[in-house]
KEGUBA-188529 format. One record per residue (C-alpha): residue in one letter; x, y, z; residue number from 1. Coordinates in steps of 0.2 Angstrom, whole numbers, always signed. Layout:
residuo A | xx X | yy Y | zz Z | num NUM
...
***
This chain:
residuo X | xx -684 | yy +27 | zz -148 | num 1
residuo X | xx -667 | yy +32 | zz -142 | num 2
residuo X | xx -668 | yy +21 | zz -127 | num 3
residuo X | xx -670 | yy +7 | zz -140 | num 4
residuo X | xx -656 | yy +12 | zz -151 | num 5
residuo X | xx -643 | yy +13 | zz -137 | num 6
residuo X | xx -649 | yy -3 | zz -132 | num 7
residuo X | xx -645 | yy -10 | zz -149 | num 8
residuo X | xx -629 | yy -1 | zz -149 | num 9
residuo X | xx -621 | yy -12 | zz -132 | num 10
residuo X | xx -628 | yy -28 | zz -140 | num 11
residuo X | xx -619 | yy -23 | zz -153 | num 12
residuo X | xx -601 | yy -19 | zz -144 | num 13
residuo X | xx -607 | yy -36 | zz -131 | num 14
residuo X | xx -605 | yy -46 | zz -145 | num 15
residuo X | xx -591 | yy -38 | zz -152 | num 16
residuo X | xx -582 | yy -43 | zz -138 | num 17
residuo X | xx -586 | yy -62 | zz -137 | num 18
residuo X | xx -579 | yy -62 | zz -154 | num 19
residuo X | xx -562 | yy -53 | zz -150 | num 20
residuo X | xx -563 | yy -64 | zz -133 | num 21
residuo X | xx -566 | yy -79 | zz -145 | num 22
residuo X | xx -552 | yy -75 | zz -157 | num 23
residuo X | xx -538 | yy -71 | zz -144 | num 24
residuo X | xx -543 | yy -87 | zz -136 | num 25
residuo X | xx -542 | yy -94 | zz -154 | num 26
residuo X | xx -526 | yy -87 | zz -155 | num 27
residuo X | xx -520 | yy -92 | zz -139 | num 28
residuo X | xx -524 | yy -109 | zz -143 | num 29
residuo X | xx -516 | yy -110 | zz -159 | num 30
residuo X | xx -500 | yy -103 | zz -150 | num 31
residuo X | xx -499 | yy -116 | zz -136 | num 32
residuo X | xx -504 | yy -130 | zz -151 | num 33
residuo X | xx -490 | yy -125 | zz -160 | num 34
residuo X | xx -479 | yy -124 | zz -147 | num 35
residuo X | xx -482 | yy -142 | zz -143 | num 36
residuo X | xx -481 | yy -146 | zz -160 | num 37
residuo X | xx -464 | yy -137 | zz -160 | num 38
residuo X | xx -459 | yy -146 | zz -143 | num 39
residuo X | xx -463 | yy -164 | zz -149 | num 40
residuo X | xx -453 | yy -161 | zz -167 | num 41
residuo X | xx -440 | yy -156 | zz -157 | num 42
residuo X | xx -443 | yy -170 | zz -146 | num 43
residuo X | xx -442 | yy -181 | zz -158 | num 44
residuo X | xx -426 | yy -174 | zz -167 | num 45
residuo X | xx -416 | yy -177 | zz -153 | num 46
residuo X | xx -423 | yy -193 | zz -150 | num 47
residuo X | xx -416 | yy -196 | zz -167 | num 48
residuo X | xx -400 | yy -188 | zz -165 | num 49
residuo X | xx -396 | yy -196 | zz -150 | num 50
residuo X | xx -403 | yy -215 | zz -161 | num 51
residuo X | xx -391 | yy -208 | zz -173 | num 52
residuo X | xx -374 | yy -205 | zz -163 | num 53
residuo X | xx -379 | yy -221 | zz -154 | num 54
residuo X | xx -379 | yy -231 | zz -170 | num 55
residuo X | xx -363 | yy -224 | zz -175 | num 56
residuo X | xx -355 | yy -227 | zz -155 | num 57
residuo X | xx -359 | yy -244 | zz -160 | num 58
residuo X | xx -348 | yy -244 | zz -176 | num 59
residuo X | xx -333 | yy -237 | zz -168 | num 60
residuo X | xx -321 | yy -250 | zz -165 | num 61
residuo X | xx -305 | yy -249 | zz -155 | num 62
residuo X | xx -289 | yy -256 | zz -161 | num 63
residuo X | xx -272 | yy -257 | zz -154 | num 64
residuo X | xx -255 | yy -260 | zz -164 | num 65
residuo X | xx -241 | yy -268 | zz -155 | num 66
residuo X | xx -224 | yy -262 | zz -160 | num 67
residuo X | xx -215 | yy -271 | zz -171 | num 68
residuo X | xx -230 | yy -278 | zz -180 | num 69
residuo X | xx -228 | yy -281 | zz -198 | num 70
residuo X | xx -242 | yy -274 | zz -212 | num 71
residuo X | xx -248 | yy -293 | zz -212 | num 72
residuo X | xx -252 | yy -293 | zz -194 | num 73
residuo X | xx -260 | yy -276 | zz -196 | num 74
residuo X | xx -273 | yy -280 | zz -209 | num 75
residuo X | xx -277 | yy -295 | zz -198 | num 76
residuo X | xx -282 | yy -285 | zz -183 | num 77
residuo X | xx -291 | yy -274 | zz -194 | num 78
residuo X | xx -302 | yy -286 | zz -202 | num 79
residuo X | xx -304 | yy -295 | zz -185 | num 80
residuo X | xx -310 | yy -280 | zz -179 | num 81
residuo X | xx -323 | yy -275 | zz -195 | num 82
residuo X | xx -313 | yy -262 | zz -201 | num 83
residuo X | xx -307 | yy -270 | zz -219 | num 84
residuo X | xx -302 | yy -283 | zz -226 | num 85
residuo X | xx -287 | yy -290 | zz -222 | num 86
residuo X | xx -285 | yy -290 | zz -243 | num 87
residuo X | xx -289 | yy -275 | zz -245 | num 88
residuo X | xx -277 | yy -266 | zz -234 | num 89
residuo X | xx -262 | yy -277 | zz -239 | num 90
residuo X | xx -265 | yy -271 | zz -257 | num 91
residuo X | xx -267 | yy -253 | zz -253 | num 92
residuo X | xx -248 | yy -256 | zz -242 | num 93
residuo X | xx -239 | yy -258 | zz -257 | num 94
residuo X | xx -239 | yy -241 | zz -265 | num 95
residuo X | xx -238 | yy -224 | zz -258 | num 96
residuo X | xx -253 | yy -211 | zz -258 | num 97
residuo X | xx -252 | yy -195 | zz -263 | num 98
residuo X | xx -249 | yy -180 | zz -248 | num 99
residuo X | xx -237 | yy -190 | zz -239 | num 100
residuo X | xx -219 | yy -183 | zz -247 | num 101
residuo X | xx -214 | yy -177 | zz -234 | num 102
residuo X | xx -213 | yy -195 | zz -227 | num 103
residuo X | xx -207 | yy -205 | zz -242 | num 104
residuo X | xx -195 | yy -193 | zz -250 | num 105
residuo X | xx -185 | yy -202 | zz -261 | num 106
residuo X | xx -194 | yy -219 | zz -257 | num 107
residuo X | xx -198 | yy -233 | zz -270 | num 108
residuo X | xx -207 | yy -246 | zz -270 | num 109
residuo X | xx -195 | yy -257 | zz -280 | num 110
residuo X | xx -189 | yy -275 | zz -274 | num 111
residuo X | xx -201 | yy -272 | zz -255 | num 112
residuo X | xx -215 | yy -283 | zz -250 | num 113
residuo X | xx -222 | yy -267 | zz -245 | num 114
residuo X | xx -217 | yy -252 | zz -248 | num 115
residuo X | xx -227 | yy -243 | zz -233 | num 116
residuo X | xx -219 | yy -256 | zz -221 | num 117
residuo X | xx -211 | yy -245 | zz -206 | num 118
residuo X | xx -223 | yy -229 | zz -210 | num 119
residuo X | xx -238 | yy -237 | zz -201 | num 120
residuo X | xx -238 | yy -232 | zz -182 | num 121
residuo X | xx -239 | yy -241 | zz -170 | num 122
residuo X | xx -254 | yy -236 | zz -158 | num 123
residuo X | xx -273 | yy -239 | zz -153 | num 124
residuo X | xx -283 | yy -230 | zz -164 | num 125
residuo X | xx -301 | yy -229 | zz -165 | num 126
residuo X | xx -309 | yy -235 | zz -180 | num 127
residuo X | xx -329 | yy -235 | zz -189 | num 128
residuo X | xx -335 | yy -253 | zz -194 | num 129
residuo X | xx -332 | yy -255 | zz -213 | num 130
residuo X | xx -319 | yy -240 | zz -214 | num 131
residuo X | xx -312 | yy -247 | zz -226 | num 132
residuo X | xx -292 | yy -248 | zz -230 | num 133
residuo X | xx -288 | yy -232 | zz -236 | num 134
residuo X | xx -296 | yy -223 | zz -224 | num 135
residuo X | xx -287 | yy -234 | zz -212 | num 136
residuo X | xx -270 | yy -230 | zz -220 | num 137
residuo X | xx -274 | yy -214 | zz -217 | num 138
residuo X | xx -275 | yy -212 | zz -203 | num 139
residuo X | xx -261 | yy -223 | zz -199 | num 140
residuo X | xx -250 | yy -213 | zz -210 | num 141
residuo X | xx -256 | yy -198 | zz -201 | num 142
residuo X | xx -248 | yy -201 | zz -185 | num 143
residuo X | xx -233 | yy -207 | zz -192 | num 144
residuo X | xx -234 | yy -190 | zz -201 | num 145
residuo X | xx -237 | yy -181 | zz -181 | num 146
residuo X | xx -224 | yy -193 | zz -174 | num 147
residuo X | xx -208 | yy -190 | zz -186 | num 148
residuo X | xx -202 | yy -170 | zz -182 | num 149
residuo X | xx -193 | yy -158 | zz -194 | num 150
residuo X | xx -181 | yy -161 | zz -181 | num 151
residuo X | xx -180 | yy -179 | zz -184 | num 152
residuo X | xx -179 | yy -177 | zz -202 | num 153
residuo X | xx -165 | yy -165 | zz -200 | num 154
residuo X | xx -154 | yy -174 | zz -186 | num 155
residuo X | xx -155 | yy -191 | zz -200 | num 156
residuo X | xx -148 | yy -179 | zz -214 | num 157
residuo X | xx -133 | yy -175 | zz -202 | num 158
residuo X | xx -129 | yy -192 | zz -199 | num 159
residuo X | xx -129 | yy -195 | zz -217 | num 160
residuo X | xx -146 | yy -204 | zz -220 | num 161
residuo X | xx -163 | yy -204 | zz -226 | num 162
residuo X | xx -181 | yy -205 | zz -214 | num 163
residuo X | xx -183 | yy -222 | zz -225 | num 164
residuo X | xx -165 | yy -229 | zz -218 | num 165
residuo X | xx -167 | yy -223 | zz -201 | num 166
residuo X | xx -183 | yy -232 | zz -200 | num 167
residuo X | xx -175 | yy -247 | zz -208 | num 168
residuo X | xx -161 | yy -247 | zz -194 | num 169
residuo X | xx -175 | yy -243 | zz -182 | num 170
residuo X | xx -186 | yy -260 | zz -186 | num 171
residuo X | xx -171 | yy -270 | zz -185 | num 172
residuo X | xx -166 | yy -261 | zz -169 | num 173
residuo X | xx -184 | yy -265 | zz -164 | num 174
residuo X | xx -185 | yy -284 | zz -169 | num 175
residuo X | xx -170 | yy -287 | zz -161 | num 176
residuo X | xx -173 | yy -278 | zz -144 | num 177
residuo X | xx -189 | yy -276 | zz -139 | num 178
residuo X | xx -183 | yy -269 | zz -122 | num 179
residuo X | xx -185 | yy -251 | zz -124 | num 180
residuo X | xx -169 | yy -249 | zz -110 | num 181
residuo X | xx -158 | yy -258 | zz -122 | num 182
residuo X | xx -163 | yy -251 | zz -137 | num 183
residuo X | xx -149 | yy -238 | zz -137 | num 184
residuo X | xx -136 | yy -251 | zz -133 | num 185
residuo X | xx -142 | yy -263 | zz -147 | num 186
residuo X | xx -141 | yy -246 | zz -158 | num 187
residuo X | xx -124 | yy -244 | zz -155 | num 188
residuo X | xx -118 | yy -265 | zz -160 | num 189
residuo X | xx -126 | yy -262 | zz -177 | num 190
residuo X | xx -121 | yy -243 | zz -181 | num 191
residuo X | xx -103 | yy -249 | zz -174 | num 192
residuo X | xx -105 | yy -262 | zz -189 | num 193
residuo X | xx -113 | yy -251 | zz -201 | num 194
residuo X | xx -98 | yy -240 | zz -200 | num 195
residuo X | xx -84 | yy -237 | zz -214 | num 196
residuo X | xx -69 | yy -249 | zz -211 | num 197
residuo X | xx -78 | yy -258 | zz -197 | num 198
residuo X | xx -73 | yy -276 | zz -204 | num 199
residuo X | xx -92 | yy -281 | zz -206 | num 200
residuo X | xx -96 | yy -282 | zz -226 | num 201
residuo X | xx -113 | yy -287 | zz -217 | num 202
residuo X | xx -124 | yy -281 | zz -207 | num 203
residuo X | xx -129 | yy -299 | zz -199 | num 204
residuo X | xx -144 | yy -299 | zz -191 | num 205
residuo X | xx -155 | yy -314 | zz -191 | num 206
residuo X | xx -170 | yy -303 | zz -191 | num 207
residuo X | xx -170 | yy -299 | zz -207 | num 208
residuo X | xx -167 | yy -316 | zz -215 | num 209
residuo X | xx -185 | yy -320 | zz -204 | num 210
residuo X | xx -193 | yy -306 | zz -211 | num 211
residuo X | xx -195 | yy -316 | zz -227 | num 212
residuo X | xx -193 | yy -333 | zz -224 | num 213
residuo X | xx -203 | yy -335 | zz -208 | num 214
residuo X | xx -216 | yy -320 | zz -210 | num 215
residuo X | xx -218 | yy -314 | zz -229 | num 216
residuo X | xx -215 | yy -332 | zz -239 | num 217
residuo X | xx -233 | yy -336 | zz -240 | num 218
residuo X | xx -239 | yy -318 | zz -245 | num 219
residuo X | xx -226 | yy -318 | zz -256 | num 220
residuo X | xx -229 | yy -334 | zz -264 | num 221
residuo X | xx -248 | yy -329 | zz -266 | num 222
residuo X | xx -245 | yy -315 | zz -276 | num 223
residuo X | xx -232 | yy -325 | zz -287 | num 224
residuo X | xx -217 | yy -314 | zz -282 | num 225
residuo X | xx -200 | yy -316 | zz -285 | num 226
residuo X | xx -195 | yy -324 | zz -269 | num 227
residuo X | xx -175 | yy -327 | zz -271 | num 228
residuo X | xx -174 | yy -305 | zz -277 | num 229
residuo X | xx -184 | yy -301 | zz -260 | num 230
residuo X | xx -173 | yy -312 | zz -248 | num 231
residuo X | xx -156 | yy -303 | zz -256 | num 232
residuo X | xx -166 | yy -286 | zz -254 | num 233
residuo X | xx -169 | yy -291 | zz -235 | num 234
residuo X | xx -156 | yy -302 | zz -230 | num 235
residuo X | xx -138 | yy -295 | zz -222 | num 236
residuo X | xx -128 | yy -314 | zz -217 | num 237
residuo X | xx -119 | yy -319 | zz -225 | num 238
residuo X | xx -117 | yy -337 | zz -230 | num 239
residuo X | xx -131 | yy -334 | zz -239 | num 240
residuo X | xx -131 | yy -334 | zz -259 | num 241
residuo X | xx -144 | yy -319 | zz -259 | num 242
residuo X | xx -140 | yy -305 | zz -249 | num 243
residuo X | xx -136 | yy -285 | zz -247 | num 244
residuo X | xx -124 | yy -275 | zz -240 | num 245
residuo X | xx -128 | yy -264 | zz -225 | num 246
residuo X | xx -147 | yy -262 | zz -222 | num 247
residuo X | xx -161 | yy -273 | zz -226 | num 248
residuo X | xx -169 | yy -262 | zz -244 | num 249
residuo X | xx -183 | yy -254 | zz -233 | num 250
residuo X | xx -191 | yy -256 | zz -216 | num 251
residuo X | xx -196 | yy -273 | zz -209 | num 252
residuo X | xx -209 | yy -270 | zz -197 | num 253
residuo X | xx -218 | yy -254 | zz -190 | num 254
residuo X | xx -209 | yy -246 | zz -174 | num 255
residuo X | xx -213 | yy -234 | zz -160 | num 256
residuo X | xx -204 | yy -220 | zz -154 | num 257
residuo X | xx -190 | yy -228 | zz -143 | num 258
residuo X | xx -183 | yy -236 | zz -159 | num 259
residuo X | xx -184 | yy -221 | zz -169 | num 260
residuo X | xx -175 | yy -212 | zz -154 | num 261
residuo X | xx -160 | yy -227 | zz -153 | num 262
residuo X | xx -159 | yy -226 | zz -173 | num 263
residuo X | xx -156 | yy -208 | zz -173 | num 264
residuo X | xx -146 | yy -210 | zz -156 | num 265
residuo X | xx -135 | yy -226 | zz -151 | num 266
residuo X | xx -127 | yy -226 | zz -135 | num 267
residuo X | xx -108 | yy -223 | zz -136 | num 268
residuo X | xx -98 | yy -240 | zz -138 | num 269
residuo X | xx -85 | yy -252 | zz -145 | num 270
residuo X | xx -97 | yy -267 | zz -144 | num 271
residuo X | xx -99 | yy -278 | zz -160 | num 272
residuo X | xx -108 | yy -292 | zz -155 | num 273
residuo X | xx -124 | yy -294 | zz -142 | num 274
residuo X | xx -136 | yy -308 | zz -134 | num 275
residuo X | xx -151 | yy -311 | zz -124 | num 276
residuo X | xx -152 | yy -327 | zz -113 | num 277
residuo X | xx -167 | yy -334 | zz -107 | num 278
residuo X | xx -170 | yy -321 | zz -95 | num 279
residuo X | xx -170 | yy -308 | zz -107 | num 280
residuo X | xx -152 | yy -302 | zz -100 | num 281
residuo X | xx -143 | yy -293 | zz -114 | num 282
residuo X | xx -122 | yy -299 | zz -116 | num 283
residuo X | xx -113 | yy -286 | zz -125 | num 284
residuo X | xx -96 | yy -288 | zz -131 | num 285
residuo X | xx -82 | yy -281 | zz -143 | num 286
residuo X | xx -75 | yy -296 | zz -151 | num 287
residuo X | xx -80 | yy -312 | zz -159 | num 288
residuo X | xx -71 | yy -323 | zz -145 | num 289
residuo X | xx -78 | yy -314 | zz -131 | num 290
residuo X | xx -94 | yy -316 | zz -137 | num 291
residuo X | xx -93 | yy -333 | zz -140 | num 292
residuo X | xx -84 | yy -339 | zz -124 | num 293
residuo X | xx -98 | yy -330 | zz -113 | num 294
residuo X | xx -112 | yy -337 | zz -124 | num 295
residuo X | xx -105 | yy -356 | zz -122 | num 296
residuo X | xx -101 | yy -354 | zz -100 | num 297
residuo X | xx -121 | yy -346 | zz -100 | num 298
residuo X | xx -128 | yy -362 | zz -112 | num 299
residuo X | xx -118 | yy -373 | zz -99 | num 300
residuo X | xx -123 | yy -366 | zz -85 | num 301
residuo X | xx -143 | yy -370 | zz -92 | num 302
residuo X | xx -144 | yy -348 | zz -95 | num 303
residuo X | xx -144 | yy -348 | zz -112 | num 304
residuo X | xx -152 | yy -358 | zz -126 | num 305
residuo X | xx -144 | yy -367 | zz -142 | num 306
residuo X | xx -143 | yy -355 | zz -153 | num 307
residuo X | xx -138 | yy -336 | zz -154 | num 308
***
């Protein structure tokens, strides 16, 4: 009997060991399967993330805005790149968005085609396709907010100017002189004309008239705006019924850092006139007589065109 009992106990122990082995194997198998499942899920998640990032990258477009671009120029390139429609961007530029009081202190939209003209910093940007006009405007204004320093604003005040007047002068300089090396001297010409007692009742810059007459005329007509009033607010040329003394009502293009620096730090000179020849060499004069004589001489030599 004792031997039979021992044999039964041995069988029970063997059966227990087998069950334990099976349980351990099952646990290990489940652990392996769980690991495999986790790895599969992780791989799928990584694949989805990679696909999402790839799709996002494919939506990114690079947009270069050259110095001297107008709002209409920027609107056209943003539409071409699929960022937003030109119409939406133009509409977003007729009012000042919240959060930019530092840039637009005292500025109103009165008698301006686009109140944001001059405040959209020319740069190379990355946008997402279909970002929308508001996001595009924000990105451009944020960059301007970075570029314009507190020192710039303080220096403008020292000169008796607002930031808006500095950007307006800079836009005239930018439009008249695309060469940064000549911007400080061109700035001196206009600064001298603006000084009290200079004898210049009007700034006399053709580009201020061209802004309305050539660049904005179609848009003004489409929007049903008062062309004569706007012409008078921007045109600084004498000889026209509608014109404004001093600087135009606002910037006529969007300017780079060189033009801003030139407006804040014009060269010291006694010049009141300048022109460029066919090879874009610059000529400066103190008197109208000297200006006209030099121009006529270069025309006779075939080095300058028929208009100044």
